[in-house]
Backbone and ligand atoms as CSV (ligand in chain L), in Angstrom:
chain,resi,resn,atom,element,x,y,z
A,1,UNK,N,N,9.346,-25.512,12.341
A,1,UNK,CA,C,8.970,-25.479,10.927
A,1,UNK,C,C,10.108,-24.872,10.109
A,2,UNK,N,N,10.558,-25.565,9.049
A,2,UNK,CA,C,11.623,-25.030,8.203
A,2,UNK,C,C,11.052,-23.980,7.260
A,3,UNK,N,N,11.816,-22.866,7.076
A,3,UNK,CA,C,11.390,-21.849,6.111
A,3,UNK,C,C,11.859,-22.261,4.727
A,4,UNK,N,N,11.029,-22.087,3.683
A,4,UNK,CA,C,11.493,-22.395,2.329
A,4,UNK,C,C,12.487,-21.327,1.869
A,5,UNK,N,N,13.327,-21.638,0.845
A,5,UNK,CA,C,14.242,-20.610,0.345
A,5,UNK,C,C,13.473,-19.461,-0.303
A,6,UNK,N,N,13.978,-18.260,-0.077
A,6,UNK,CA,C,13.316,-17.059,-0.607
A,6,UNK,C,C,14.313,-16.298,-1.475
A,7,UNK,N,N,13.924,-15.986,-2.714
A,7,UNK,CA,C,14.766,-15.167,-3.590
A,7,UNK,C,C,14.408,-13.696,-3.400
A,8,UNK,N,N,15.448,-12.860,-3.304
A,8,UNK,CA,C,15.199,-11.421,-3.147
A,8,UNK,C,C,14.731,-10.836,-4.470
A,9,UNK,N,N,13.610,-10.120,-4.429
A,9,UNK,CA,C,13.125,-9.424,-5.627
A,9,UNK,C,C,13.584,-7.968,-5.591
A,10,UNK,N,N,13.387,-7.322,-4.442
A,10,UNK,CA,C,13.821,-5.921,-4.281
A,10,UNK,C,C,14.454,-5.806,-2.894
A,11,UNK,N,N,15.704,-5.371,-2.866
A,11,UNK,CA,C,16.455,-5.346,-1.607
A,11,UNK,C,C,15.926,-4.245,-0.679
A,12,UNK,N,N,16.255,-4.394,0.600
A,12,UNK,CA,C,15.866,-3.387,1.594
A,12,UNK,C,C,16.426,-2.013,1.213
A,13,UNK,N,N,17.653,-1.993,0.675
A,13,UNK,CA,C,18.281,-0.712,0.321
A,13,UNK,C,C,17.530,-0.026,-0.810
A,14,UNK,N,N,17.134,-0.810,-1.834
A,14,UNK,CA,C,16.380,-0.211,-2.951
A,14,UNK,C,C,15.031,0.293,-2.478
A,15,UNK,N,N,14.395,-0.472,-1.597
A,15,UNK,CA,C,13.092,-0.032,-1.081
A,15,UNK,C,C,13.258,1.289,-0.337
A,16,UNK,N,N,14.257,1.346,0.541
A,16,UNK,CA,C,14.426,2.570,1.348
A,16,UNK,C,C,14.713,3.784,0.477
A,17,UNK,N,N,15.516,3.591,-0.572
A,17,UNK,CA,C,15.827,4.717,-1.469
A,17,UNK,C,C,14.560,5.201,-2.176
A,18,UNK,N,N,13.740,4.250,-2.624
A,18,UNK,CA,C,12.513,4.626,-3.347
A,18,UNK,C,C,11.501,5.289,-2.397
A,19,UNK,N,N,11.435,4.793,-1.170
A,19,UNK,CA,C,10.506,5.392,-0.195
A,19,UNK,C,C,10.914,6.846,0.074
A,20,UNK,N,N,12.211,7.099,0.153
A,20,UNK,CA,C,12.662,8.488,0.363
A,20,UNK,C,C,12.244,9.366,-0.808
A,21,UNK,N,N,12.342,8.821,-2.053
A,21,UNK,CA,C,11.931,9.603,-3.236
A,21,UNK,C,C,10.433,9.899,-3.193
A,22,UNK,N,N,9.644,8.882,-2.832
A,22,UNK,CA,C,8.186,9.099,-2.768
A,22,UNK,C,C,7.859,10.153,-1.708
A,23,UNK,N,N,8.544,10.090,-0.573
A,23,UNK,CA,C,8.320,11.078,0.488
A,23,UNK,C,C,8.645,12.482,-0.007
A,24,UNK,N,N,9.742,12.607,-0.749
A,24,UNK,CA,C,10.156,13.926,-1.257
A,24,UNK,C,C,9.127,14.466,-2.245
A,25,UNK,N,N,8.588,13.561,-3.074
A,25,UNK,CA,C,7.569,13.969,-4.054
A,25,UNK,C,C,6.299,14.458,-3.325
A,26,UNK,N,N,5.905,13.738,-2.290
A,26,UNK,CA,C,4.717,14.129,-1.509
A,26,UNK,C,C,4.978,15.466,-0.805
A,27,UNK,N,N,6.180,15.647,-0.270
A,27,UNK,CA,C,6.514,16.925,0.390
A,27,UNK,C,C,6.392,18.093,-0.584
A,28,UNK,N,N,6.836,17.881,-1.830
A,28,UNK,CA,C,6.731,18.956,-2.840
A,28,UNK,C,C,5.272,19.209,-3.190
A,29,UNK,N,N,4.527,18.124,-3.442
A,29,UNK,CA,C,3.144,18.269,-3.913
A,29,UNK,C,C,2.218,18.888,-2.866
A,30,UNK,N,N,2.514,18.660,-1.588
A,30,UNK,CA,C,1.613,19.138,-0.537
A,30,UNK,C,C,2.252,20.257,0.294
A,31,UNK,N,N,3.256,20.933,-0.260
A,31,UNK,CA,C,3.919,22.015,0.493
A,31,UNK,C,C,2.866,23.022,0.956
A,32,UNK,N,N,2.894,23.394,2.225
A,32,UNK,CA,C,1.957,24.382,2.763
A,32,UNK,C,C,0.603,23.789,3.145
A,33,UNK,N,N,0.433,22.465,2.966
A,33,UNK,CA,C,-0.848,21.838,3.317
A,33,UNK,C,C,-0.614,20.727,4.330
A,34,UNK,N,N,-1.703,20.227,4.885
A,34,UNK,CA,C,-1.555,19.057,5.745
A,34,UNK,C,C,-2.324,17.897,5.114
A,35,UNK,N,N,-1.928,16.693,5.469
A,35,UNK,CA,C,-2.508,15.508,4.832
A,35,UNK,C,C,-2.942,14.475,5.870
A,36,UNK,N,N,-3.796,13.553,5.399
A,36,UNK,CA,C,-4.119,12.366,6.214
A,36,UNK,C,C,-3.643,11.146,5.427
A,37,UNK,N,N,-2.704,10.424,6.006
A,37,UNK,CA,C,-2.255,9.170,5.386
A,37,UNK,C,C,-3.165,8.063,5.882
A,38,UNK,N,N,-3.644,7.240,4.937
A,38,UNK,CA,C,-4.511,6.122,5.332
A,38,UNK,C,C,-3.860,4.808,4.891
A,39,UNK,N,N,-3.041,4.212,5.748
A,39,UNK,CA,C,-2.475,2.903,5.423
A,39,UNK,C,C,-3.577,1.842,5.422
A,40,UNK,N,N,-3.535,0.980,4.417
A,40,UNK,CA,C,-4.513,-0.101,4.326
A,40,UNK,C,C,-3.890,-1.330,4.997
A,41,UNK,N,N,-4.539,-1.784,6.063
A,41,UNK,CA,C,-4.031,-2.942,6.818
A,41,UNK,C,C,-4.455,-4.239,6.153
A,42,UNK,N,N,-3.680,-5.314,6.298
A,42,UNK,CA,C,-2.472,-5.216,7.094
A,42,UNK,C,C,-1.242,-4.913,6.232
A,43,UNK,N,N,-1.312,-5.206,4.937
A,43,UNK,CA,C,-0.106,-5.280,4.108
A,43,UNK,C,C,0.754,-4.042,4.034
A,44,UNK,N,N,0.176,-2.835,4.276
A,44,UNK,CA,C,0.992,-1.642,4.057
A,44,UNK,C,C,1.592,-1.094,5.352
A,45,UNK,N,N,1.508,-1.851,6.460
A,45,UNK,CA,C,1.937,-1.237,7.720
A,45,UNK,C,C,3.431,-0.916,7.756
A,46,UNK,N,N,4.262,-1.730,7.118
A,46,UNK,CA,C,5.709,-1.463,7.140
A,46,UNK,C,C,6.037,-0.298,6.196
A,47,UNK,N,N,5.500,-0.367,4.982
A,47,UNK,CA,C,5.702,0.705,3.995
A,47,UNK,C,C,5.226,2.045,4.560
A,48,UNK,N,N,4.030,2.052,5.160
A,48,UNK,CA,C,3.470,3.306,5.665
A,48,UNK,C,C,4.331,3.886,6.786
A,49,UNK,N,N,4.886,3.006,7.623
A,49,UNK,CA,C,5.724,3.491,8.730
A,49,UNK,C,C,6.975,4.176,8.191
A,50,UNK,N,N,7.573,3.623,7.142
A,50,UNK,CA,C,8.758,4.246,6.549
A,50,UNK,C,C,8.379,5.506,5.772
A,51,UNK,N,N,7.285,5.415,4.998
A,51,UNK,CA,C,6.863,6.571,4.197
A,51,UNK,C,C,6.531,7.755,5.110
A,52,UNK,N,N,5.824,7.489,6.190
A,52,UNK,CA,C,5.430,8.573,7.107
A,52,UNK,C,C,6.662,9.312,7.622
A,53,UNK,N,N,7.743,8.545,7.837
A,53,UNK,CA,C,8.953,9.182,8.371
A,53,UNK,C,C,9.760,9.905,7.300
A,54,UNK,N,N,9.369,9.726,6.018
A,54,UNK,CA,C,10.012,10.480,4.925
A,54,UNK,C,C,9.181,11.715,4.566
A,55,UNK,N,N,8.050,11.888,5.257
A,55,UNK,CA,C,7.153,13.004,4.970
A,55,UNK,C,C,7.363,14.097,6.010
A,56,UNK,N,N,7.481,15.347,5.506
A,56,UNK,CA,C,7.740,16.459,6.424
A,56,UNK,C,C,6.558,17.405,6.557
A,57,UNK,N,N,5.570,17.333,5.645
A,57,UNK,CA,C,4.385,18.194,5.803
A,57,UNK,C,C,3.549,17.626,6.959
A,58,UNK,N,N,2.747,18.475,7.632
A,58,UNK,CA,C,1.937,17.968,8.746
A,58,UNK,C,C,1.072,16.796,8.283
A,59,UNK,N,N,1.092,15.723,9.053
A,59,UNK,CA,C,0.564,14.456,8.543
A,59,UNK,C,C,-0.133,13.682,9.650
A,60,UNK,N,N,-1.453,13.509,9.515
A,60,UNK,CA,C,-2.185,12.644,10.437
A,60,UNK,C,C,-2.213,11.244,9.826
A,61,UNK,N,N,-2.378,10.241,10.680
A,61,UNK,CA,C,-2.416,8.863,10.183
A,61,UNK,C,C,-3.642,8.158,10.755
A,62,UNK,N,N,-4.435,7.572,9.873
A,62,UNK,CA,C,-5.592,6.816,10.330
A,62,UNK,C,C,-5.650,5.525,9.507
A,63,UNK,N,N,-6.016,4.435,10.141
A,63,UNK,CA,C,-5.934,3.135,9.477
A,63,UNK,C,C,-7.270,2.673,8.927
A,64,UNK,N,N,-7.169,1.938,7.824
A,64,UNK,CA,C,-8.354,1.310,7.235
A,64,UNK,C,C,-7.970,-0.137,6.965
A,65,UNK,N,N,-8.850,-1.038,7.311
A,65,UNK,CA,C,-8.520,-2.453,7.102
A,65,UNK,C,C,-9.456,-3.088,6.100
A,66,UNK,N,N,-8.898,-3.835,5.162
A,66,UNK,CA,C,-9.762,-4.647,4.305
A,66,UNK,C,C,-8.984,-5.868,3.823
A,67,UNK,N,N,-9.726,-6.865,3.411
A,67,UNK,CA,C,-9.058,-8.079,2.940
A,67,UNK,C,C,-9.836,-8.683,1.786
A,68,UNK,N,N,-9.058,-9.269,0.857
A,68,UNK,CA,C,-9.716,-9.941,-0.268
A,68,UNK,C,C,-8.991,-11.236,-0.597
A,69,UNK,N,N,-7.892,-11.488,0.129
A,69,UNK,CA,C,-7.066,-12.656,-0.198
A,69,UNK,C,C,-7.181,-13.757,0.843
A,70,UNK,N,N,-7.149,-15.002,0.391
A,70,UNK,CA,C,-6.967,-16.175,1.258
A,70,UNK,C,C,-5.755,-16.887,0.682
A,71,UNK,N,N,-4.669,-17.028,1.437
A,71,UNK,CA,C,-3.465,-17.678,0.904
A,71,UNK,C,C,-2.891,-16.831,-0.211
A,72,UNK,N,N,-2.834,-17.365,-1.427
A,72,UNK,CA,C,-2.281,-16.595,-2.548
A,72,UNK,C,C,-3.361,-16.234,-3.555
A,73,UNK,N,N,-4.617,-16.446,-3.229
A,73,UNK,CA,C,-5.696,-16.187,-4.193
A,73,UNK,C,C,-6.656,-15.120,-3.709
A,74,UNK,N,N,-7.001,-14.199,-4.622
A,74,UNK,CA,C,-8.016,-13.208,-4.294
A,74,UNK,C,C,-9.362,-13.908,-4.254
A,75,UNK,N,N,-10.155,-13.598,-3.211
A,75,UNK,CA,C,-11.484,-14.190,-3.148
A,75,UNK,C,C,-12.440,-13.415,-4.044
A,76,UNK,N,N,-12.001,-12.209,-4.485
A,76,UNK,CA,C,-12.859,-11.369,-5.321
A,76,UNK,C,C,-13.870,-10.570,-4.512
A,77,UNK,N,N,-14.002,-10.905,-3.226
A,77,UNK,CA,C,-14.947,-10.188,-2.366
A,77,UNK,C,C,-14.128,-9.368,-1.378
A,78,UNK,N,N,-14.348,-8.043,-1.370
A,78,UNK,CA,C,-13.564,-7.188,-0.476
A,78,UNK,C,C,-14.367,-6.948,0.799
A,79,UNK,N,N,-13.731,-7.214,1.933
A,79,UNK,CA,C,-14.400,-7.010,3.226
A,79,UNK,C,C,-13.683,-5.904,3.991
A,80,UNK,N,N,-14.433,-4.985,4.591
A,80,UNK,CA,C,-13.826,-3.991,5.491
A,80,UNK,C,C,-13.618,-4.663,6.846
A,81,UNK,N,N,-12.392,-4.582,7.352
A,81,UNK,CA,C,-12.120,-5.182,8.663
A,81,UNK,C,C,-11.889,-4.102,9.731
A,82,UNK,N,N,-11.637,-2.855,9.297
A,82,UNK,CA,C,-11.446,-1.745,10.242
A,82,UNK,C,C,-11.767,-0.446,9.536
A,83,UNK,N,N,-12.595,0.408,10.151
A,83,UNK,CA,C,-12.907,1.694,9.520
A,83,UNK,C,C,-12.084,2.809,10.173
A,84,UNK,N,N,-12.050,3.986,9.507
A,84,UNK,CA,C,-11.312,5.133,10.034
A,84,UNK,C,C,-11.872,5.540,11.396
A,85,UNK,N,N,-11.025,6.161,12.203
A,85,UNK,CA,C,-11.490,6.603,13.521
A,85,UNK,C,C,-12.128,7.986,13.454
A,86,UNK,N,N,-11.875,8.739,12.343
A,86,UNK,CA,C,-12.407,10.099,12.225
A,86,UNK,C,C,-12.843,10.359,10.796
A,87,UNK,N,N,-13.818,11.265,10.577
A,87,UNK,CA,C,-14.194,11.615,9.201
A,87,UNK,C,C,-13.030,12.310,8.491
A,88,UNK,N,N,-12.988,12.166,7.161
A,88,UNK,CA,C,-11.923,12.823,6.385
A,88,UNK,C,C,-12.501,13.898,5.460
A,89,UNK,N,N,-13.737,14.294,5.701
A,89,UNK,CA,C,-14.357,15.334,4.880
A,89,UNK,C,C,-13.502,16.597,4.911
A,90,UNK,N,N,-13.215,17.141,3.709
A,90,UNK,CA,C,-12.435,18.375,3.607
A,90,UNK,C,C,-10.936,18.193,3.783
A,91,UNK,N,N,-10.478,16.972,3.941
A,91,UNK,CA,C,-9.031,16.729,4.160
A,91,UNK,C,C,-8.367,16.207,2.886
A,92,UNK,N,N,-7.067,16.430,2.811
A,92,UNK,CA,C,-6.278,15.867,1.709
A,92,UNK,C,C,-5.826,14.460,2.125
A,93,UNK,N,N,-6.409,13.461,1.462
A,93,UNK,CA,C,-6.194,12.074,1.876
A,93,UNK,C,C,-5.262,11.357,0.893
A,94,UNK,N,N,-4.309,10.627,1.430
A,94,UNK,CA,C,-3.489,9.726,0.598
A,94,UNK,C,C,-3.665,8.308,1.139
A,95,UNK,N,N,-4.250,7.446,0.324
A,95,UNK,CA,C,-4.362,6.033,0.692
A,95,UNK,C,C,-3.005,5.374,0.437
A,96,UNK,N,N,-2.529,4.611,1.411
A,96,UNK,CA,C,-1.224,3.948,1.277
A,96,UNK,C,C,-1.460,2.442,1.202
A,97,UNK,N,N,-1.135,1.859,0.046
A,97,UNK,CA,C,-1.417,0.441,-0.203
A,97,UNK,C,C,-0.104,-0.303,-0.437
A,98,UNK,N,N,-0.100,-1.592,-0.154
A,98,UNK,CA,C,1.117,-2.379,-0.408
A,98,UNK,C,C,1.245,-2.723,-1.890
A,99,UNK,N,N,0.133,-3.219,-2.477
A,99,UNK,CA,C,0.221,-3.672,-3.865
A,99,UNK,C,C,-1.143,-3.558,-4.540
A,100,UNK,N,N,-1.130,-3.064,-5.771
A,100,UNK,CA,C,-2.344,-3.097,-6.588
A,100,UNK,C,C,-2.155,-4.259,-7.562
A,101,UNK,N,N,-2.998,-5.268,-7.390
A,101,UNK,CA,C,-2.867,-6.513,-8.143
A,101,UNK,C,C,-3.988,-6.514,-9.204
A,102,UNK,N,N,-5.144,-7.101,-8.923
A,102,UNK,CA,C,-6.251,-7.029,-9.890
A,102,UNK,C,C,-6.855,-5.623,-9.934
A,103,UNK,N,N,-6.701,-4.858,-8.841
A,103,UNK,CA,C,-7.301,-3.521,-8.751
A,103,UNK,C,C,-8.657,-3.529,-8.059
A,104,UNK,N,N,-9.181,-4.716,-7.747
A,104,UNK,CA,C,-10.530,-4.794,-7.170
A,104,UNK,C,C,-10.600,-4.131,-5.782
A,105,UNK,N,N,-9.560,-4.359,-4.979
A,105,UNK,CA,C,-9.554,-3.761,-3.639
A,105,UNK,C,C,-9.541,-2.239,-3.733
A,106,UNK,N,N,-8.690,-1.704,-4.617
A,106,UNK,CA,C,-8.582,-0.247,-4.723
A,106,UNK,C,C,-9.817,0.383,-5.338
A,107,UNK,N,N,-10.465,-0.317,-6.257
A,107,UNK,CA,C,-11.714,0.203,-6.824
A,107,UNK,C,C,-12.720,0.371,-5.679
A,108,UNK,N,N,-12.821,-0.651,-4.854
A,108,UNK,CA,C,-13.731,-0.629,-3.705
A,108,UNK,C,C,-13.372,0.519,-2.759
A,109,UNK,N,N,-12.080,0.635,-2.459
A,109,UNK,CA,C,-11.663,1.658,-1.493
A,109,UNK,C,C,-11.844,3.071,-2.026
A,110,UNK,N,N,-11.458,3.287,-3.287
A,110,UNK,CA,C,-11.557,4.644,-3.845
A,110,UNK,C,C,-13.021,5.073,-3.917
A,111,UNK,N,N,-13.899,4.155,-4.312
A,111,UNK,CA,C,-15.333,4.486,-4.351
A,111,UNK,C,C,-15.842,4.794,-2.938
A,112,UNK,N,N,-15.435,3.975,-1.993
A,112,UNK,CA,C,-15.829,4.175,-0.598
A,112,UNK,C,C,-15.343,5.546,-0.093
A,113,UNK,N,N,-14.087,5.898,-0.404
A,113,UNK,CA,C,-13.525,7.148,0.114
A,113,UNK,C,C,-14.095,8.380,-0.576
A,114,UNK,N,N,-14.452,8.270,-1.854
A,114,UNK,CA,C,-15.061,9.422,-2.548
A,114,UNK,C,C,-16.336,9.855,-1.832
A,115,UNK,N,N,-17.093,8.897,-1.299
A,115,UNK,CA,C,-18.358,9.246,-0.629
A,115,UNK,C,C,-18.111,10.010,0.672
A,116,UNK,N,N,-16.873,10.002,1.168
A,116,UNK,CA,C,-16.562,10.704,2.424
A,116,UNK,C,C,-16.189,12.168,2.186
A,117,UNK,N,N,-16.246,12.626,0.924
A,117,UNK,CA,C,-16.005,14.010,0.526
A,117,UNK,C,C,-14.664,14.596,1.012
A,118,UNK,N,N,-13.543,13.915,0.720
A,118,UNK,CA,C,-12.248,14.522,1.057
A,118,UNK,C,C,-11.982,15.715,0.134
A,119,UNK,N,N,-11.093,16.642,0.542
A,119,UNK,CA,C,-10.725,17.766,-0.333
A,119,UNK,C,C,-10.008,17.219,-1.564
A,120,UNK,N,N,-9.190,16.184,-1.356
A,120,UNK,CA,C,-8.541,15.494,-2.471
A,120,UNK,C,C,-8.250,14.067,-2.029
A,121,UNK,N,N,-8.122,13.192,-3.026
A,121,UNK,CA,C,-7.893,11.771,-2.727
A,121,UNK,C,C,-6.837,11.245,-3.685
A,122,UNK,N,N,-5.729,10.768,-3.140
A,122,UNK,CA,C,-4.673,10.195,-3.982
A,122,UNK,C,C,-4.289,8.823,-3.445
A,123,UNK,N,N,-3.606,8.083,-4.314
A,123,UNK,CA,C,-3.205,6.723,-3.963
A,123,UNK,C,C,-1.697,6.577,-4.083
A,124,UNK,N,N,-1.096,6.034,-3.036
A,124,UNK,CA,C,0.329,5.709,-3.050
A,124,UNK,C,C,0.445,4.204,-2.847
A,125,UNK,N,N,0.985,3.501,-3.831
A,125,UNK,CA,C,1.144,2.056,-3.692
A,125,UNK,C,C,2.607,1.674,-3.870
A,126,UNK,N,N,3.083,0.810,-3.006
A,126,UNK,CA,C,4.476,0.365,-3.124
A,126,UNK,C,C,4.681,-0.405,-4.419
A,127,UNK,N,N,3.702,-1.271,-4.759
A,127,UNK,CA,C,3.877,-2.167,-5.903
A,127,UNK,C,C,2.663,-2.164,-6.814
A,128,UNK,N,N,2.892,-2.501,-8.085
A,128,UNK,CA,C,1.799,-2.680,-9.046
A,128,UNK,C,C,2.152,-3.849,-9.954
A,129,UNK,N,N,1.167,-4.743,-10.142
A,129,UNK,CA,C,1.372,-5.868,-11.078
A,129,UNK,C,C,0.475,-5.620,-12.277
A,130,UNK,N,N,1.011,-4.983,-13.311
A,130,UNK,CA,C,0.189,-4.606,-14.476
A,130,UNK,C,C,-0.430,-5.824,-15.154
A,131,UNK,N,N,0.299,-6.954,-15.157
A,131,UNK,CA,C,-0.164,-8.142,-15.883
A,131,UNK,C,C,-1.457,-8.714,-15.291
A,132,UNK,N,N,-1.802,-8.333,-14.076
A,132,UNK,CA,C,-2.954,-8.928,-13.393
A,132,UNK,C,C,-4.188,-8.022,-13.387
A,133,UNK,N,N,-4.046,-6.852,-14.041
A,133,UNK,CA,C,-5.124,-5.854,-13.938
A,133,UNK,C,C,-6.472,-6.377,-14.413
A,134,UNK,N,N,-7.494,-6.237,-13.565
A,134,UNK,CA,C,-8.879,-6.472,-13.983
A,134,UNK,C,C,-9.601,-5.134,-14.053
A,135,UNK,N,N,-9.249,-4.237,-13.123
A,135,UNK,CA,C,-9.811,-2.886,-13.114
A,135,UNK,C,C,-8.633,-1.915,-13.128
A,136,UNK,N,N,-8.480,-1.084,-14.175
A,136,UNK,CA,C,-7.344,-0.151,-14.189
A,136,UNK,C,C,-7.486,0.894,-13.077
A,137,UNK,N,N,-6.397,1.116,-12.375
A,137,UNK,CA,C,-6.389,2.068,-11.247
A,137,UNK,C,C,-5.272,3.076,-11.486
A,138,UNK,N,N,-5.578,4.367,-11.313
A,138,UNK,CA,C,-4.532,5.400,-11.402
A,138,UNK,C,C,-3.771,5.434,-10.091
A,139,UNK,N,N,-2.474,5.194,-10.162
A,139,UNK,CA,C,-1.654,5.249,-8.944
A,139,UNK,C,C,-0.852,6.547,-9.003
A,140,UNK,N,N,-1.105,7.448,-8.057
A,140,UNK,CA,C,-0.444,8.761,-8.087
A,140,UNK,C,C,1.019,8.661,-7.697
A,141,UNK,N,N,1.314,7.806,-6.725
A,141,UNK,CA,C,2.693,7.612,-6.260
A,141,UNK,C,C,2.964,6.111,-6.244
A,142,UNK,N,N,3.839,5.653,-7.142
A,142,UNK,CA,C,4.113,4.209,-7.252
A,142,UNK,C,C,5.578,3.916,-6.936
A,143,UNK,N,N,5.785,2.906,-6.077
A,143,UNK,CA,C,7.151,2.493,-5.751
A,143,UNK,C,C,7.780,1.727,-6.897
A,144,UNK,N,N,7.226,0.556,-7.216
A,144,UNK,CA,C,7.817,-0.323,-8.238
A,144,UNK,C,C,6.733,-1.050,-9.025
A,145,UNK,N,N,6.961,-1.167,-10.329
A,145,UNK,CA,C,6.147,-2.037,-11.184
A,145,UNK,C,C,6.804,-3.416,-11.120
A,146,UNK,N,N,6.025,-4.491,-10.903
A,146,UNK,CA,C,6.648,-5.824,-10.841
A,146,UNK,C,C,5.927,-6.806,-11.765
A,147,UNK,N,N,6.610,-7.912,-12.058
A,147,UNK,CA,C,6.022,-8.961,-12.897
A,147,UNK,C,C,4.952,-9.715,-12.105
A,148,UNK,N,N,4.298,-10.649,-12.791
A,148,UNK,CA,C,3.236,-11.423,-12.166
A,148,UNK,C,C,3.826,-12.545,-11.315
A,149,UNK,N,N,4.341,-12.147,-10.135
A,149,UNK,CA,C,4.856,-13.131,-9.170
A,149,UNK,C,C,4.230,-12.811,-7.821
A,150,UNK,N,N,4.104,-13.833,-6.966
A,150,UNK,CA,C,3.544,-13.599,-5.633
A,150,UNK,C,C,4.672,-13.188,-4.701
A,151,UNK,N,N,4.609,-11.957,-4.208
A,151,UNK,CA,C,5.712,-11.413,-3.414
A,151,UNK,C,C,5.380,-11.420,-1.921
A,152,UNK,N,N,6.419,-11.556,-1.133
A,152,UNK,CA,C,6.276,-11.545,0.329
A,152,UNK,C,C,7.310,-10.588,0.915
A,153,UNK,N,N,7.096,-10.223,2.179
A,153,UNK,CA,C,8.058,-9.381,2.883
A,153,UNK,C,C,7.654,-7.921,2.877
A,154,UNK,N,N,8.328,-7.134,3.720
A,154,UNK,CA,C,8.080,-5.696,3.832
A,154,UNK,C,C,6.576,-5.429,4.000
A,155,UNK,N,N,5.935,-6.241,4.836
A,155,UNK,CA,C,4.504,-6.076,5.127
A,155,UNK,C,C,3.614,-7.069,4.404
A,156,UNK,N,N,4.086,-7.605,3.256
A,156,UNK,CA,C,3.232,-8.528,2.494
A,156,UNK,C,C,3.405,-9.955,3.010
A,157,UNK,N,N,2.295,-10.687,3.010
A,157,UNK,CA,C,2.322,-12.013,3.634
A,157,UNK,C,C,2.003,-13.129,2.658
A,158,UNK,N,N,2.322,-14.342,3.102
A,158,UNK,CA,C,1.749,-15.559,2.537
A,158,UNK,C,C,1.168,-16.307,3.719
A,159,UNK,N,N,-0.156,-16.404,3.765
A,159,UNK,CA,C,-0.830,-17.009,4.920
A,159,UNK,C,C,-0.332,-16.414,6.235
A,160,UNK,N,N,-0.235,-15.086,6.271
A,160,UNK,CA,C,0.107,-14.297,7.461
A,160,UNK,C,C,1.591,-14.350,7.857
A,161,UNK,N,N,2.399,-15.111,7.131
A,161,UNK,CA,C,3.824,-15.158,7.468
A,161,UNK,C,C,4.625,-14.215,6.558
A,162,UNK,N,N,5.864,-13.933,6.957
A,162,UNK,CA,C,6.875,-13.189,6.193
A,162,UNK,C,C,6.700,-11.673,6.185
A,163,UNK,N,N,5.668,-11.139,6.840
A,163,UNK,CA,C,5.473,-9.682,6.802
A,163,UNK,C,C,6.681,-8.947,7.365
A,164,UNK,N,N,7.424,-9.591,8.256
A,164,UNK,CA,C,8.528,-8.931,8.951
A,164,UNK,C,C,9.836,-8.897,8.170
A,165,UNK,N,N,9.901,-9.521,6.993
A,165,UNK,CA,C,11.149,-9.454,6.214
A,165,UNK,C,C,11.411,-8.004,5.801
A,166,UNK,N,N,12.656,-7.534,5.871
A,166,UNK,CA,C,12.931,-6.132,5.507
A,166,UNK,C,C,13.035,-5.907,3.999
A,167,UNK,N,N,12.964,-6.980,3.211
A,167,UNK,CA,C,13.052,-6.869,1.750
A,167,UNK,C,C,11.825,-7.529,1.123
A,168,UNK,N,N,11.680,-7.380,-0.212
A,168,UNK,CA,C,10.600,-8.055,-0.941
A,168,UNK,C,C,11.177,-9.287,-1.604
A,169,UNK,N,N,10.520,-10.426,-1.414
A,169,UNK,CA,C,11.048,-11.662,-1.966
A,169,UNK,C,C,9.978,-12.525,-2.583
A,170,UNK,N,N,10.458,-13.612,-3.193
A,170,UNK,CA,C,9.572,-14.590,-3.816
A,170,UNK,C,C,9.983,-15.962,-3.286
A,171,UNK,N,N,9.002,-16.752,-2.832
A,171,UNK,CA,C,9.309,-18.101,-2.335
A,171,UNK,C,C,9.693,-18.974,-3.531
A,172,UNK,N,N,10.842,-19.627,-3.422
A,172,UNK,CA,C,11.351,-20.421,-4.552
A,172,UNK,C,C,10.540,-21.713,-4.721
A,173,UNK,N,N,10.345,-22.078,-5.992
A,173,UNK,CA,C,9.719,-23.375,-6.271
A,173,UNK,C,C,8.263,-23.307,-6.648
L,1,IMP,P1,P,-6.285,-6.732,-5.589
L,1,IMP,O1,O,-7.645,-6.462,-5.029
L,1,IMP,O2,O,-6.280,-7.971,-6.459
L,1,IMP,O3,O,-5.645,-5.554,-6.279
L,1,IMP,O4,O,-5.383,-7.166,-4.389
L,1,IMP,C1,C,-4.897,-6.311,-3.473
L,1,IMP,C2,C,-4.468,-7.016,-2.216
L,1,IMP,O5,O,-4.129,-8.401,-2.441
L,1,IMP,C3,C,-3.206,-6.390,-1.705
L,1,IMP,O6,O,-3.505,-5.317,-0.857
L,1,IMP,C4,C,-2.527,-7.539,-0.991
L,1,IMP,O7,O,-2.981,-7.590,0.343
L,1,IMP,C5,C,-2.961,-8.773,-1.726
L,1,IMP,N1,N,-1.937,-9.210,-2.696
L,1,IMP,C6,C,-1.973,-9.106,-4.030
L,1,IMP,N2,N,-0.856,-9.599,-4.597
L,1,IMP,C7,C,-0.077,-10.008,-3.575
L,1,IMP,C8,C,1.238,-10.588,-3.513
L,1,IMP,O8,O,1.953,-10.818,-4.509
L,1,IMP,N3,N,1.700,-10.854,-2.256
L,1,IMP,C9,C,0.981,-10.625,-1.122
L,1,IMP,N4,N,-0.236,-10.075,-1.146
L,1,IMP,C10,C,-0.763,-9.771,-2.359
């Protein structure tokens, strides 16, 4: 199968520099505390792996899976595909997301996590598409604001492909 041409939106170097900045900000904000990072599968697995290695405060990692997309379209229905392995009651939780697009997934997740009574709950998202907002979401740690384009790479997929690209790109055409 031939791969279509892909235009680079954000290079691997820019991503790595920004991830280091986000890690430094988290280290300052949580100095003297420990945290639980909750990467949202599947899209944030690459970002979370890099972010975790930029974090120096004691840090547990537990995964949460949900999906709302088929191909390039949100189905509007959010499904949990994997739950946490341990309760997070009394813990400082940071949800790690790849992209906040309409905001529907994060609204669902934040409401779900509030019921688990964490000591604090924050959101770190690599990307945000403001033009697509249906539900406004406060992002505590944001990598990049992007235009209304469908992005792939660095964990993000198109029909499950391209997650392994080290940069963020857009399929041409
Ligand atoms: P939301 O519920 O519309 O905010 O969508 C959030 C989820 O949709 C993200 O976690 C991604 O998995 C997926 N998504 C949204 N936009 C893109 C994109 O441009 N590329 C790949 N996945 C996307």
